BAFI-3210 file (N, C-alpha, C; in Angstrom, 3 decimals, decimal comma, padded with zeros to 6 digits):
// residues 243
n [1|2|3|4|5|6|7|8|9|10|11|12|13|14|15|16|17|18|19|20|21|22|23|24|25|26|27|28|29|30|31|32|33|34|35|36|37|38|39|40|41|42|43|44|45|46|47|48|49|50|51|52|53|54|55|56|57|58|59|60|61|62|63|64|65|66|67|68|69|70|71|72|73|74|75|76|77|78|79|80|81|82|83|84|85|86|87|88|89|90|91|92|93|94|95|96|97|98|99|100|101|102|103|104|105|106|107|108|109|110|111|112|113|114|115|116|117|118|119|120|121|122|123|124|125|126|127|128|129|130|131|132|133|134|135|136|137|138|139|140|141|142|143|144|145|146|147|148|149|150|151|152|153|154|155|156|157|158|159|160|161|162|163|164|165|166|167|168|169|170|171|172|173|174|175|176|177|178|179|180|181|182|183|184|185|186|187|188|189|190|191|192|193|194|195|196|197|198|199|200|201|202|203|204|205|206|207|208|209|210|211|212|213|214|215|216|217|218|219|220|221|222|223|224|225|226|227|228|229|230|231|232|233|234|235|236|237|238|239|240|241|242|243]
n.u [-039,397|-039,529|-037,153|-038,355|-040,765|-039,846|-038,455|-040,496|-041,483|-039,711|-037,973|-036,032|-032,313|-029,807|-027,752|-024,665|-023,459|-022,506|-019,853|-018,039|-019,463|-019,838|-017,185|-016,754|-018,669|-017,857|-015,075|-015,490|-016,926|-015,241|-012,718|-014,198|-014,273|-011,540|-008,983|-009,894|-007,555|-005,279|-002,774|-002,447|-001,642|-001,904|-001,384|000,253|-002,021|-002,932|-005,217|-005,937|-008,587|-009,816|-008,988|-010,774|-012,356|-011,098|-011,062|-010,874|-008,900|-004,536|-003,401|-001,438|-000,253|000,856|002,846|003,697|003,957|003,955|002,296|001,121|-001,507|-002,340|-000,130|-000,343|-001,761|-002,560|-005,319|-007,165|-007,633|-007,324|-009,171|-007,844|-005,461|-004,548|-002,569|-001,900|-001,343|001,219|002,531|004,280|006,841|007,592|008,982|006,971|007,585|009,527|009,339|009,880|010,012|010,403|010,383|007,412|005,666|003,142|-000,470|-002,331|-003,144|-004,060|-004,635|-005,660|-007,159|-004,790|-002,895|-002,927|-001,346|001,507|004,649|005,773|003,480|003,892|005,905|005,470|003,480|005,474|006,629|004,577|003,839|006,336|005,756|003,828|002,722|002,570|-000,468|-001,565|-004,027|-004,553|-006,076|-007,335|-008,503|-008,827|-009,157|-010,670|-010,804|-009,651|-009,534|-007,034|-005,625|-004,409|-002,386|001,291|001,262|000,344|000,120|-001,393|-004,010|-005,978|-006,717|-007,316|-008,943|-006,809|-004,783|-004,391|-005,057|-002,481|-000,794|-000,669|-000,992|001,348|003,251|003,016|000,270|-003,378|-006,234|-009,157|-011,524|-012,955|-014,456|-016,706|-016,954|-019,171|-020,519|-020,197|-022,189|-023,450|-020,239|-020,542|-022,222|-021,769|-019,694|-021,047|-022,788|-020,434|-020,274|-021,079|-018,805|-016,978|-017,307|-017,295|-014,480|-012,735|-014,153|-014,787|-017,786|-021,249|-023,921|-026,753|-029,887|-031,883|-030,215|-029,628|-031,684|-031,804|-029,518|-030,377|-031,995|-030,732|-029,513|-031,543|-031,714|-029,592|-029,617|-031,943|-030,472|-028,460|-029,841|-030,519|-028,598|-025,474|-023,243|-021,489|-019,519|-016,848|-016,036|-016,279|-015,802|-016,224|-014,152|-012,278|-012,811|-010,259|-009,522|-007,173|-005,517|-002,284|000,258]
n.v [001,892|004,040|003,511|001,449|002,451|003,898|001,997|000,541|002,604|003,983|001,823|-001,013|-001,931|-002,861|-001,512|-000,923|-003,045|-005,064|-005,244|-007,487|-009,904|-009,775|-009,865|-012,256|-013,846|-013,275|-013,814|-016,877|-018,048|-016,919|-018,621|-020,912|-021,686|-022,208|-023,911|-027,411|-029,398|-026,949|-025,794|-023,789|-020,764|-018,718|-015,823|-014,391|-014,957|-015,084|-015,939|-018,530|-018,376|-018,476|-020,753|-023,114|-022,488|-024,447|-026,743|-028,489|-027,587|-027,078|-026,364|-024,190|-022,140|-018,656|-016,479|-013,438|-014,067|-012,089|-010,631|-010,594|-009,343|-008,880|-007,884|-005,425|-002,436|-000,066|001,769|-000,430|-004,086|-007,251|-009,420|-011,745|-013,729|-016,354|-018,267|-020,923|-023,647|-023,123|-023,485|-021,794|-019,307|-016,344|-013,120|-011,464|-010,753|-012,017|-014,976|-018,391|-020,009|-021,603|-019,524|-019,069|-021,383|-022,068|-021,846|-020,455|-017,689|-016,364|-013,216|-011,581|-009,180|-007,609|-006,068|-003,278|-004,035|-004,363|-002,502|-002,661|-002,868|-002,671|-004,224|-007,112|-007,772|-007,955|-010,539|-011,848|-011,678|-013,056|-015,517|-016,713|-018,960|-018,644|-017,739|-017,828|-017,241|-014,678|-013,796|-010,822|-008,704|-005,843|-003,509|000,276|002,236|002,570|002,110|002,415|-000,550|-003,833|-002,127|-002,304|-002,609|-001,421|000,341|001,553|003,523|002,506|001,138|002,387|001,578|002,469|001,859|-000,971|-001,097|000,117|-001,135|-004,180|-003,863|-003,020|-005,748|-007,457|-008,473|-009,231|-007,814|-009,001|-009,094|-005,964|-005,509|-003,659|-003,317|-002,572|000,650|004,716|005,449|002,800|002,759|004,909|004,410|002,414|003,757|004,845|003,181|002,400|004,161|004,123|002,327|003,884|006,386|004,941|004,066|006,202|009,100|008,076|007,843|007,655|006,700|008,972|008,185|009,766|010,658|007,562|007,216|009,592|008,106|006,037|007,039|008,500|006,401|004,813|006,531|006,368|003,711|004,087|005,651|004,324|002,032|003,434|004,063|005,210|004,893|005,652|004,403|005,086|006,907|006,172|003,090|000,151|-001,590|-002,995|-005,700|-008,088|-010,060|-010,966|-012,416|-014,019|-012,783]
n.w [025,623|024,492|022,474|021,248|019,906|017,962|016,525|015,332|013,962|012,083|010,743|010,695|009,476|007,490|006,234|005,367|006,392|004,850|004,537|004,875|003,936|001,731|000,171|001,342|-000,311|-002,699|-003,244|-002,941|-004,751|-007,408|-006,177|-006,707|-009,334|-010,285|-011,743|-010,963|-008,834|-009,303|-008,290|-005,491|-004,540|-001,379|-000,594|002,316|004,278|006,660|009,465|007,752|006,160|003,970|003,096|003,007|000,774|-000,876|-001,336|-003,442|-004,583|-004,652|-001,776|-000,291|001,736|002,882|005,372|007,151|009,741|012,120|012,860|016,286|018,290|021,292|021,950|020,972|020,699|019,346|017,184|015,573|016,875|016,715|019,168|019,431|017,417|015,535|013,327|012,776|011,304|008,779|005,792|004,861|005,726|005,579|004,044|001,665|-000,713|-001,259|-001,340|-001,338|-003,374|-006,934|-009,758|-011,612|-010,111|-009,476|-009,723|-009,562|-007,629|-004,677|-002,342|000,210|001,508|002,425|001,048|001,814|004,158|003,546|002,967|000,647|-001,599|-004,282|-004,829|-004,109|-005,919|-008,126|-007,162|-007,166|-010,351|-010,916|-009,938|-010,481|-013,596|-017,087|-018,075|-015,637|-012,466|-010,994|-007,686|-005,948|-003,189|-001,464|000,968|-000,483|001,415|004,622|008,695|010,883|011,369|012,265|013,405|014,379|011,941|009,581|006,376|004,222|003,139|001,850|-001,986|-005,152|-007,893|-010,084|-009,135|-009,543|-012,015|-013,299|-011,912|-012,286|-015,403|-016,248|-014,870|-016,424|-016,852|-017,349|-016,390|-015,682|-014,623|-012,124|-009,436|-007,420|-003,782|-002,413|-001,849|-002,300|-000,108|001,442|002,517|003,771|005,865|007,085|008,728|009,931|011,131|013,463|015,141|018,400|019,168|018,220|019,689|022,285|022,767|022,186|022,946|025,566|025,901|025,222|022,967|022,935|023,906|022,148|019,982|019,176|017,547|015,823|014,084|013,377|011,375|009,826|008,969|006,993|005,908|003,732|003,319|001,456|-000,380|-001,231|-002,743|-004,938|-005,943|-008,498|-009,693|-007,486|-006,718|-007,650|-006,252|-003,853|-002,047|000,150|-001,273|-003,606|-005,431|-007,521|-010,745|-011,933|-015,259|-015,889|-018,505]
ca.u [-040,014|-038,845|-036,669|-039,115|-041,677|-038,964|-038,022|-041,333|-041,769|-038,582|-037,461|-034,459|-031,832|-028,714|-027,059|-022,682|-022,936|-021,770|-018,541|-017,502|-020,145|-019,523|-016,118|-016,752|-019,313|-016,627|-014,099|-016,193|-017,115|-013,928|-012,501|-014,837|-013,726|-009,936|-009,544|-009,585|-006,425|-004,622|-001,561|-002,768|-000,937|-002,845|-000,400|-000,552|-002,811|-003,362|-005,813|-006,093|-009,943|-010,201|-008,621|-012,317|-012,646|-009,839|-010,876|-010,808|-006,851|-003,305|-003,513|-000,016|-000,324|002,336|002,092|005,415|003,481|004,746|001,240|000,374|-002,491|-001,922|001,146|-000,764|-002,695|-003,117|-006,066|-008,002|-006,677|-008,234|-009,141|-007,077|-005,123|-004,237|-001,919|-002,109|000,057|001,430|003,183|005,686|007,232|008,956|008,582|005,700|007,689|010,367|008,758|011,127|009,495|010,245|009,501|006,139|005,620|001,674|-001,217|-002,856|-002,154|-004,848|-004,313|-007,058|-007,269|-003,033|-001,846|-002,549|-000,277|002,427|005,688|005,995|003,109|004,470|007,557|004,265|003,144|006,406|006,857|003,103|004,397|007,034|005,623|002,477|003,101|001,321|-001,920|-002,304|-005,140|-004,360|-006,904|-006,501|-009,383|-007,985|-009,878|-010,761|-010,712|-009,887|-009,348|-006,043|-005,946|-003,251|-000,692|001,937|001,462|-000,767|001,302|-002,168|-005,546|-006,520|-006,319|-007,962|-008,909|-005,806|-002,996|-004,138|-004,631|-001,041|001,127|-000,662|-000,396|003,329|003,937|002,359|-001,231|-004,101|-007,251|-010,515|-012,591|-012,422|-015,691|-016,709|-017,586|-020,485|-020,605|-020,439|-023,556|-022,776|-019,554|-020,656|-023,602|-020,658|-018,776|-022,272|-022,833|-019,140|-020,390|-020,858|-017,623|-015,558|-017,361|-016,580|-013,366|-012,038|-014,133|-015,226|-018,736|-022,300|-024,850|-028,015|-031,278|-032,759|-029,148|-029,589|-033,307|-030,801|-028,132|-031,877|-032,576|-030,021|-029,144|-032,596|-031,304|-028,192|-030,042|-032,725|-029,665|-027,940|-030,227|-030,555|-026,937|-025,553|-022,009|-020,727|-018,498|-016,390|-015,339|-015,193|-016,469|-015,767|-013,094|-012,383|-012,247|-009,508|-009,391|-006,402|-004,520|-000,377|000,064]
ca.v [002,100|005,078|003,035|000,293|003,189|004,409|000,724|000,192|004,082|003,859|000,433|-001,618|-002,031|-003,662|-001,300|-000,563|-004,485|-005,886|-005,329|-008,737|-010,645|-009,329|-010,170|-013,614|-014,215|-012,838|-014,849|-018,342|-017,960|-016,884|-019,656|-022,324|-021,529|-022,574|-025,436|-028,602|-029,448|-026,283|-025,423|-022,253|-019,799|-017,955|-015,246|-013,316|-015,968|-015,051|-017,410|-019,289|-018,640|-019,478|-022,678|-024,357|-023,264|-024,673|-028,085|-028,583|-027,115|-028,178|-025,406|-023,516|-020,972|-018,147|-014,961|-013,582|-014,783|-011,761|-010,151|-010,831|-008,614|-009,036|-007,078|-003,853|-001,319|001,353|001,673|-001,751|-004,686|-008,815|-010,151|-013,341|-014,584|-017,888|-018,482|-022,363|-024,525|-022,318|-023,830|-020,805|-018,420|-015,571|-012,052|-011,673|-010,278|-012,897|-016,390|-019,207|-021,054|-021,013|-018,894|-020,144|-022,219|-021,908|-021,839|-019,213|-017,061|-015,145|-012,435|-010,880|-007,525|-007,760|-004,575|-002,679|-004,243|-004,147|-001,722|-001,588|-003,779|-002,769|-005,591|-008,112|-007,332|-008,487|-011,295|-012,798|-012,175|-014,477|-017,356|-017,808|-019,606|-018,251|-017,952|-018,197|-016,247|-013,716|-013,301|-009,919|-007,729|-005,019|-002,385|001,064|002,804|001,584|002,463|001,951|-001,743|-004,626|-001,732|-001,169|-003,381|-000,906|001,082|002,251|003,077|001,881|001,221|002,660|000,860|003,004|001,271|-002,083|-000,834|000,781|-002,264|-005,297|-003,799|-003,139|-006,731|-008,484|-009,270|-008,743|-007,356|-009,742|-008,150|-005,701|-005,851|-002,923|-003,763|-001,586|001,842|005,383|005,561|001,826|003,005|006,191|003,493|001,460|004,297|005,467|001,998|002,416|005,565|003,796|002,111|004,768|007,070|004,811|004,109|007,550|009,784|008,157|008,539|006,837|007,486|008,941|007,753|010,252|010,467|006,370|007,264|010,357|007,094|005,222|008,130|008,221|004,985|004,563|007,671|006,142|003,083|004,800|006,544|002,955|001,725|004,420|004,361|005,557|004,989|006,498|003,671|005,542|007,841|004,992|001,962|-001,113|-002,226|-003,803|-007,091|-007,610|-010,789|-010,920|-013,268|-013,938|-013,233]
ca.w [024,990|023,475|021,423|020,391|018,828|016,710|015,156|014,265|013,003|011,221|010,877|010,958|008,126|007,710|005,540|005,938|007,093|004,372|003,971|004,760|003,449|-000,316|-000,211|000,995|-001,759|-003,899|-003,150|-002,775|-006,150|-007,359|-006,306|-007,318|-010,835|-010,282|-012,067|-009,875|-008,741|-009,106|-006,669|-005,414|-003,151|-000,224|-000,085|003,561|004,236|008,343|009,785|006,360|006,262|002,940|003,022|003,401|-000,650|-002,229|-001,157|-004,554|-005,197|-004,154|-001,255|-000,181|002,609|003,167|005,726|008,075|010,691|013,401|014,529|017,899|019,134|022,773|022,650|020,641|020,974|018,593|016,326|015,880|016,454|016,928|020,364|019,704|016,670|015,584|012,334|012,346|010,795|007,739|004,831|004,311|006,885|004,857|003,712|001,250|-001,344|-001,494|-001,048|-001,614|-004,037|-007,851|-010,799|-012,081|-009,914|-009,308|-010,761|-008,710|-005,965|-003,808|-001,742|000,788|002,440|002,639|000,071|003,067|005,151|002,517|002,782|-000,829|-002,676|-005,479|-004,622|-004,072|-007,584|-009,072|-006,763|-007,924|-011,510|-011,047|-008,973|-011,703|-014,612|-017,547|-017,841|-013,772|-011,656|-009,339|-007,307|-005,429|-002,485|-000,479|000,914|-001,069|002,275|005,929|009,378|010,816|011,537|012,825|013,584|013,614|009,873|008,588|005,662|003,443|004,075|000,596|-002,997|-006,421|-009,372|-010,755|-008,792|-010,020|-013,887|-013,785|-011,699|-013,081|-016,559|-015,770|-014,587|-017,578|-016,177|-018,472|-015,744|-015,638|-013,112|-011,440|-008,898|-006,548|-003,308|-001,641|-002,669|-001,141|000,736|002,058|003,280|004,939|006,712|008,276|009,596|011,377|012,650|014,465|015,637|019,370|019,465|018,411|021,048|023,578|023,069|021,708|023,322|026,389|026,104|024,540|021,972|023,934|023,284|020,747|018,918|018,455|016,803|014,619|013,487|012,718|010,437|008,899|008,295|006,505|004,017|002,984|002,761|000,287|-001,765|-001,750|-003,884|-006,153|-006,709|-009,980|-009,648|-006,427|-005,941|-008,208|-004,940|-002,328|-001,443|000,883|-001,378|-004,680|-006,094|-008,322|-010,857|-013,319|-016,082|-016,269|-019,779]
c.u [-039,856|-038,319|-037,087|-040,225|-040,515|-038,882|-039,318|-041,954|-041,146|-037,638|-036,468|-034,141|-030,179|-027,651|-025,764|-022,971|-022,343|-020,542|-017,787|-018,228|-020,001|-018,225|-015,831|-017,484|-018,352|-015,685|-014,503|-016,207|-015,965|-012,973|-012,483|-014,508|-012,528|-010,590|-009,275|-007,892|-005,162|-003,735|-001,641|-002,428|-002,073|-001,883|-000,398|-001,782|-003,124|-003,703|-006,261|-007,705|-010,690|-009,765|-009,901|-013,062|-012,148|-010,000|-010,707|-009,032|-005,735|-002,911|-002,363|-000,571|001,032|002,097|003,597|005,053|003,870|003,857|000,843|-000,295|-002,692|-000,470|000,744|-001,750|-003,145|-003,951|-006,685|-007,781|-008,015|-007,963|-007,844|-006,471|-004,365|-003,527|-002,176|-001,239|000,091|002,895|004,530|005,358|008,110|007,629|007,468|006,195|009,376|010,564|009,115|010,478|009,965|010,057|007,990|005,605|004,092|001,077|-002,606|-002,510|-003,534|-004,253|-005,179|-006,785|-005,596|-002,297|-001,914|-001,250|001,160|003,376|005,838|005,248|003,320|005,291|006,498|003,847|004,097|006,684|005,649|003,148|005,419|006,932|004,570|003,074|002,024|-000,110|-002,937|-002,986|-004,451|-005,583|-006,844|-007,987|-008,276|-008,898|-009,590|-010,267|-010,519|-009,142|-008,065|-006,145|-004,694|-002,025|000,254|001,884|000,022|-000,251|-000,230|-003,213|-006,494|-006,043|-007,386|-007,724|-007,280|-004,361|-003,056|-003,685|-002,928|-000,569|000,515|-000,621|001,345|003,933|003,521|000,590|-002,286|-005,320|-008,432|-011,557|-012,093|-013,916|-015,707|-017,008|-018,164|-020,257|-020,054|-021,226|-023,220|-021,421|-019,505|-021,734|-022,570|-019,941|-020,110|-022,767|-021,487|-019,055|-019,963|-020,053|-016,550|-016,164|-016,698|-015,338|-011,987|-012,682|-015,151|-016,679|-019,724|-022,861|-025,592|-029,170|-031,910|-031,266|-029,056|-031,207|-032,406|-030,109|-029,222|-032,183|-031,927|-029,220|-030,554|-032,174|-030,314|-028,807|-031,299|-031,355|-028,999|-028,375|-031,001|-029,049|-026,247|-024,015|-021,119|-019,628|-016,995|-015,416|-015,005|-016,675|-015,491|-013,723|-012,987|-011,797|-011,770|-009,204|-008,558|-005,722|-002,792|-000,506|001,607]
c.v [003,017|004,412|002,024|001,116|003,669|003,227|000,765|001,655|003,826|002,797|000,236|-001,343|-002,827|-002,835|-000,823|-001,855|-005,369|-006,143|-007,017|-009,973|-010,936|-009,869|-011,424|-014,341|-013,956|-014,385|-016,699|-018,749|-018,001|-017,986|-020,874|-022,638|-021,403|-023,726|-026,389|-028,784|-028,469|-026,159|-023,934|-021,615|-018,798|-016,607|-014,367|-014,470|-015,948|-016,048|-018,819|-019,635|-018,848|-020,595|-023,558|-023,722|-023,301|-026,210|-029,237|-028,480|-028,154|-026,504|-025,307|-022,125|-020,195|-016,866|-014,872|-013,839|-013,744|-010,957|-010,803|-009,667|-008,475|-008,202|-005,262|-003,172|-000,379|000,910|000,263|-002,833|-006,139|-009,167|-011,262|-013,227|-015,848|-018,606|-019,720|-022,717|-023,079|-022,965|-023,205|-019,921|-017,595|-014,269|-011,837|-011,430|-011,518|-014,647|-017,695|-020,460|-020,865|-020,357|-019,977|-021,912|-022,764|-022,143|-020,492|-018,933|-016,380|-014,298|-011,378|-010,429|-008,109|-006,535|-003,692|-002,383|-004,329|-002,979|-001,579|-002,975|-003,582|-004,146|-007,099|-008,227|-008,174|-009,993|-012,235|-013,180|-013,397|-015,620|-017,717|-018,057|-018,190|-018,666|-018,253|-017,346|-015,988|-012,850|-012,163|-009,085|-007,075|-003,676|-000,998|002,487|002,339|002,130|001,792|000,803|-002,865|-003,978|-002,419|-001,755|-002,436|000,262|001,956|001,918|002,519|001,692|001,238|002,079|001,018|002,306|-000,031|-002,390|-000,627|-000,561|-003,139|-005,248|-003,998|-004,714|-007,671|-009,285|-008,258|-008,795|-008,247|-009,455|-007,265|-004,991|-004,942|-003,627|-002,845|-000,602|002,961|005,535|004,090|001,631|004,156|005,182|002,967|002,017|005,099|004,321|001,445|002,953|004,680|003,384|002,669|005,509|006,216|004,398|005,168|008,938|009,186|007,936|007,648|007,680|007,728|008,047|008,362|010,418|008,779|006,528|007,909|009,127|006,125|006,102|008,356|006,910|004,869|005,776|006,739|004,756|003,175|005,414|005,257|002,712|002,197|004,448|003,977|006,255|005,463|005,554|004,299|006,428|007,554|003,955|001,092|-000,936|-002,668|-005,111|-007,813|-009,376|-010,724|-012,456|-013,179|-013,642|-013,943]
c.w [023,947|022,024|020,500|019,663|018,293|015,783|014,733|013,862|012,208|010,460|010,964|009,417|008,361|006,878|005,872|006,235|006,038|003,684|003,565|004,124|001,804|-001,046|000,096|000,487|-002,937|-004,466|-002,953|-004,190|-007,393|-007,675|-006,725|-008,802|-011,082|-010,854|-011,114|-010,113|-009,414|-008,148|-006,597|-003,957|-002,171|000,045|001,153|004,518|006,025|008,769|008,696|006,474|005,584|002,562|002,790|001,737|-001,127|-001,807|-002,621|-005,523|-004,498|-003,156|-000,818|000,773|003,171|004,096|006,484|009,344|012,266|014,106|015,325|018,531|020,186|023,204|021,730|021,394|020,436|017,597|016,910|016,081|016,958|018,040|020,328|018,001|016,366|013,563|011,876|011,773|009,058|007,232|004,421|005,373|006,506|004,540|002,242|-000,761|-001,963|-001,276|-001,344|-002,500|-005,860|-009,340|-011,594|-011,167|-008,992|-010,354|-010,961|-007,636|-005,671|-002,501|-001,153|001,508|003,275|002,148|001,341|004,198|004,510|002,641|001,752|-001,538|-003,869|-006,503|-004,919|-005,149|-008,166|-008,851|-007,204|-009,465|-011,593|-010,443|-009,543|-012,781|-015,734|-017,925|-016,636|-013,404|-010,843|-008,703|-006,191|-004,207|-001,966|-000,404|-000,116|-000,317|003,488|007,039|009,849|011,373|011,788|012,401|014,536|012,000|009,049|007,988|004,645|003,762|003,060|-000,428|-004,097|-006,936|-009,845|-010,788|-009,560|-011,776|-014,077|-013,602|-012,062|-014,538|-016,655|-015,458|-015,482|-017,020|-017,044|-017,094|-016,307|-015,383|-012,613|-010,558|-007,619|-005,696|-002,326|-002,270|-002,221|000,307|001,283|003,095|004,135|005,980|007,578|009,048|010,937|012,174|013,343|015,308|017,633|019,487|019,592|019,267|022,469|023,829|022,904|022,234|024,970|027,051|025,247|023,600|023,090|022,801|022,210|019,600|018,370|017,232|015,778|013,680|012,681|011,550|009,254|007,770|007,440|005,500|003,767|002,500|001,247|-001,051|-001,800|-002,664|-004,981|-006,980|-008,076|-009,548|-009,140|-006,042|-007,091|-007,547|-003,909|-002,301|-000,464|000,363|-002,626|-005,211|-007,027|-008,794|-012,110|-013,933|-016,283|-017,416|-020,301]
res [m|f|e|e|l|s|s|k|i|i|g|t|t|k|v|g|s|y|n|e|s|n|r|v|e|w|l|e|k|t|l|k|n|v|q|a|n|s|r|i|l|d|a|g|a|g|e|q|q|f|k|r|f|c|t|h|l|r|y|v|s|q|d|f|a|q|y|v|p|a|e|l|s|s|g|l|q|m|p|k|w|d|y|g|k|l|d|i|v|s|d|i|a|g|i|p|e|p|d|g|a|f|d|a|i|m|c|t|e|v|f|e|h|i|v|n|p|r|e|a|v|r|e|f|a|r|l|l|h|k|d|g|q|l|i|i|t|a|p|f|c|s|l|t|h|f|a|p|y|h|f|y|t|g|f|n|r|f|f|y|e|t|e|l|k|n|n|g|f|e|i|l|e|i|t|p|n|g|n|y|f|e|y|v|a|q|e|v|n|r|i|p|q|m|a|n|l|y|a|g|d|r|v|g|r|i|e|r|v|a|m|k|i|v|l|k|m|l|e|r|f|s|a|k|n|n|r|s|e|e|l|l|s|y|g|l|h|v|l|a|r|k|l]
***
């Protein structure tokens, strides 16, 4: 009764819950604009979840295929994982394809799991022909996940502006996913899970109401956001062209 009353007074909010949906929406739009029949590499394809947006393209999947969550316990892990049938199993910095073999490359939420992401950028430059498109998403900040294959918590726009330019790319778009307030809200939403996992405790009734108040506050701030994404966001969506 107490919580029902608080919900009526405070209301509900989805602030902090748009990380994945924003990314999926951007990828669907961006992949739709890749010219039909282009040969596209899904580098670090994982479960190939974005293959569904590539039906107009010649899709090639690649991954190192070593993640087995059942054997791991540190950090946030997937309950199950299925790579499916990968076209290429290799290191992302040494993909067995000739120079200029692809019209486009997408690499989604992978850079934080590469020991040396600069090597991957160089490999992408080799694999793309002139005017080929590079599509990247990666976190700006992230919790430990897919351990032990988690080497960086995230990437600022300055990484892309430096490394892509150094490897012969022109950046066409860098779009922030979310902002400071949305990111903080995401972590507030995660408190019950973290309390259970790492404190063996749970959020009480009054504390849940306090969380709702904080989330409504963050929702208001997010609606008025003015460049807080330069400090923190879920991640960045990058589109570049090989010169």
